[in-house]
C-alpha positions in Angstrom: -69.5 74.2 -50.7 -72.7 74.9 -49.3 -71.9 79.1 -50.0 -70.8 78.6 -53.4 -74.5 76.5 -54.4 -76.2 79.1 -52.7 -74.6 81.8 -54.7 -75.2 80.0 -58.1 -78.8 79.4 -56.9 -78.9 83.3 -56.5 -77.7 83.7 -60.1 -79.9 81.3 -62.0 -83.0 82.7 -59.8 -81.7 86.3 -61.0 -81.5 84.9 -64.4 -84.8 83.9 -64.5 -86.0 87.2 -62.8 -84.7 89.2 -65.9 -86.1 86.8 -68.5 -89.4 87.2 -66.9 -88.9 91.0 -66.9 -88.2 91.1 -70.2 -90.7 88.9 -71.1 -93.2 91.5 -69.1 -91.4 94.2 -70.6 -92.0 93.0 -74.1 -96.0 92.7 -72.8 -96.2 96.1 -71.8 -94.4 98.1 -74.6 -95.3 95.4 -77.9 -98.9 95.8 -78.4 -100.5 97.1 -81.3 -101.9 100.2 -79.4 -99.2 100.7 -77.0 -97.0 101.6 -80.0 -99.6 104.0 -81.5 -100.3 105.8 -78.3 -97.0 106.2 -77.7 -96.2 107.8 -81.4 -99.7 109.3 -80.8 -98.1 111.2 -77.7 -95.1 111.8 -79.0 -95.0 115.9 -79.7 -97.8 116.9 -77.1 -100.1 116.1 -74.9 -103.1 115.2 -76.1 -106.7 114.7 -74.6 -108.6 111.2 -74.8 -110.9 112.5 -77.9 -108.1 113.6 -79.8 -106.2 110.2 -79.3 -109.2 108.2 -80.3 -109.7 110.5 -83.8 -105.9 110.0 -84.3 -105.5 106.1 -83.7 -107.7 104.4 -86.0 -110.3 101.3 -85.2 -109.3 101.6 -81.3 -112.5 101.6 -79.2 -112.7 104.0 -76.2 -112.6 101.1 -74.2 -109.4 99.5 -75.6 -107.9 103.3 -75.6 -108.6 103.4 -71.7 -107.1 100.4 -71.0 -103.7 101.1 -73.0 -103.6 104.5 -71.4 -103.8 103.5 -67.6 -101.4 100.3 -68.4 -98.9 103.0 -69.9 -99.5 105.0 -66.8 -99.3 102.3 -64.3 -95.9 101.3 -65.6 -94.8 105.1 -65.9 -94.9 105.6 -69.6 -97.4 108.2 -69.8 -98.9 110.5 -67.4 -102.3 111.7 -66.9 -103.3 115.2 -65.8 -106.4 116.3 -64.5 -107.3 120.2 -64.7 -109.6 121.2 -62.1 -112.4 122.7 -64.5 -115.8 122.2 -65.2 -116.4 120.2 -67.5 -113.3 118.2 -66.1 -110.0 118.2 -69.0 -108.0 115.5 -68.9 -104.8 115.4 -71.2 -102.2 112.7 -71.8 -98.4 113.1 -72.3 -95.4 110.9 -72.5 -93.3 110.4 -69.7 -89.1 111.0 -69.4 -89.2 107.3 -69.6 -92.1 107.4 -72.2 -89.6 109.3 -74.9 -86.7 106.5 -74.8 -89.5 104.0 -75.8 -89.4 106.0 -79.1 -86.0 105.2 -80.5 -86.4 101.4 -80.4 -89.8 101.7 -81.9 -88.3 103.6 -84.8 -85.7 101.1 -85.3 -88.6 98.2 -85.5 -90.8 100.4 -87.9 -87.3 101.2 -90.1 -86.7 97.1 -89.6 -90.1 96.4 -91.0 -90.2 98.8 -93.7 -86.5 97.3 -95.1 -87.8 93.8 -95.0 -91.4 94.0 -95.6 -90.9 92.9 -99.0 -89.0 89.8 -97.8 -91.6 88.8 -95.4 -94.3 89.1 -97.7 -92.4 86.6 -100.3 -91.6 84.4 -97.3 -95.4 84.1 -96.2 -96.3 83.6 -99.9 -93.8 80.7 -100.1 -95.0 79.2 -96.9 -98.5 79.4 -98.5 -97.9 77.6 -101.7 -95.8 75.1 -99.6 -98.5 74.2 -97.4 -100.8 74.0 -100.9 -98.8 71.0 -102.0 
């Protein structure tokens, strides 16, 4: 009985770890700036200033934080070239490229259902006014 109980507890702990991993992983990849940075890097490596020009509304501080987070989790690599002045470029890693397909799927889903979502929002607002 003790052996069975341990196994069951291990399974439950494993499930909780998987759920926690999913939650944390989603926090990493689902941020507004994360998605835009990944899309900006999909074709080629880019310098910080190029990314900032491409991603409307992002501050330099937020861009750097986002790039560091993506680098930390292995989605982006940072290359520093030994020149003066220093040249730094960012690129998607092979792992980062695997994120493109699910992000495209979410974008397509949003495009397909945006009118329905807007209609639902209007209905909700009208219901709340009543």
